[in-house]
VEXDREN-2710 file (C-alpha; in Angstrom, 1 decimal):
% VEXDREN-2710
k/r/px/py/pz
1/MET/2.2/-1.3/-5.3
2/VAL/-1.2/-2.2/-6.4
3/TYR/-3.0/-4.8/-4.2
4/HIS/-6.4/-6.3/-4.3
5/SER/-8.1/-9.3/-2.8
6/LEU/-11.4/-10.8/-4.0
7/LEU/-12.3/-7.7/-6.0
8/ILE/-12.8/-8.8/-9.6
9/ASP/-16.4/-10.0/-9.2
10/TYR/-17.7/-6.7/-7.8
11/PRO/-17.0/-3.7/-10.1
12/THR/-18.7/-3.1/-13.4
13/GLU/-16.8/-4.2/-16.6
14/GLU/-16.2/-0.5/-17.3
15/SER/-14.6/0.1/-13.9
16/LEU/-12.5/-3.1/-14.3
17/ALA/-11.3/-1.8/-17.7
18/ARG/-10.4/1.6/-16.2
19/MET/-8.5/-0.1/-13.4
20/GLY/-6.6/-2.3/-15.9
21/GLU/-5.7/0.8/-18.0
22/ALA/-4.4/2.6/-14.9
23/ILE/-2.2/-0.4/-14.0
24/GLN/-0.9/-0.7/-17.6
25/ARG/-0.1/3.1/-17.6
26/ALA/1.9/2.7/-14.4
27/ALA/3.6/-0.5/-15.7
28/ALA/4.6/1.4/-18.9
29/ALA/6.2/4.2/-16.8
30/ALA/8.0/1.8/-14.5
31/SER/11.8/1.9/-14.3
32/SER/14.4/0.3/-12.1
33/ASP/14.4/3.5/-10.0
34/ALA/10.6/3.5/-9.8
35/PRO/9.3/-0.1/-10.1
36/VAL/5.6/-1.1/-10.0
37/ALA/4.2/-4.3/-8.4
38/TRP/0.7/-5.7/-8.7
39/LEU/-0.2/-8.3/-6.0
40/ARG/-3.6/-9.9/-6.1
41/PHE/-5.6/-12.7/-4.5
42/GLU/-8.4/-13.8/-6.9
43/ALA/-10.2/-16.9/-8.2
44/PRO/-8.9/-17.8/-11.6
45/ALA/-11.3/-18.5/-14.4
46/GLY/-12.6/-22.0/-14.0
47/ALA/-11.3/-22.3/-10.5
48/ILE/-10.3/-25.7/-9.3
49/HIS/-12.5/-27.0/-6.5
50/GLU/-11.1/-29.1/-3.7
51/LYS/-13.5/-30.3/-1.0
52/GLY/-16.2/-28.0/-2.3
53/LEU/-14.0/-24.8/-2.0
54/PRO/-12.5/-23.0/-4.9
55/THR/-8.7/-22.6/-5.0
56/PHE/-7.6/-18.9/-5.3
57/GLU/-4.4/-17.6/-6.7
58/VAL/-1.9/-15.2/-5.3
59/ARG/-0.2/-13.6/-8.3
60/LEU/2.6/-11.0/-8.5
61/ALA/3.4/-8.9/-11.5
62/LEU/6.6/-6.8/-11.4
63/TRP/7.6/-4.0/-13.8
64/PRO/9.8/-2.9/-15.5
65/GLU/10.7/-6.6/-16.0
66/GLY/7.1/-7.5/-16.9
67/ASP/7.2/-10.8/-15.0
68/ASP/3.8/-12.1/-13.8
69/ARG/4.1/-15.1/-11.5
70/LEU/1.8/-17.4/-9.6
71/VAL/3.4/-17.3/-6.1
72/ALA/0.8/-19.3/-4.1
73/THR/-2.6/-20.9/-4.1
74/ALA/-5.0/-20.9/-1.1
75/HIS/-8.6/-21.5/-0.1
76/LEU/-10.8/-18.6/0.6
77/TRP/-9.7/-16.6/3.8
78/GLY/-6.1/-17.7/3.2
79/LYS/-6.5/-21.2/4.6
80/GLN/-4.3/-24.0/3.4
81/VAL/-1.8/-21.8/1.6
82/ARG/0.5/-23.6/-0.8
83/TRP/3.6/-21.4/-1.6
84/LEU/5.1/-22.0/-5.0
85/VAL/8.2/-19.8/-4.5
86/GLU/11.0/-19.8/-2.0
87/PRO/10.9/-17.1/0.7
END
């Protein structure tokens, strides 16, 4: 499981590239016996603003399937969460 929240704006582009490469290596090695999940809470590019606050996304990628789903949206600090999947 790889998890991060509000991280993307802080590392250098080089560090982000290395993190992305590490995630892709783990995803490529994933199997049904050793799955990989990447859960993140980040502002999407061109974030939609409601009442002056950006809407952030909770996204989940699962391998070996390769699915990448938007599972919820929320305001900063997790307020006003809107779940897009059934529990």
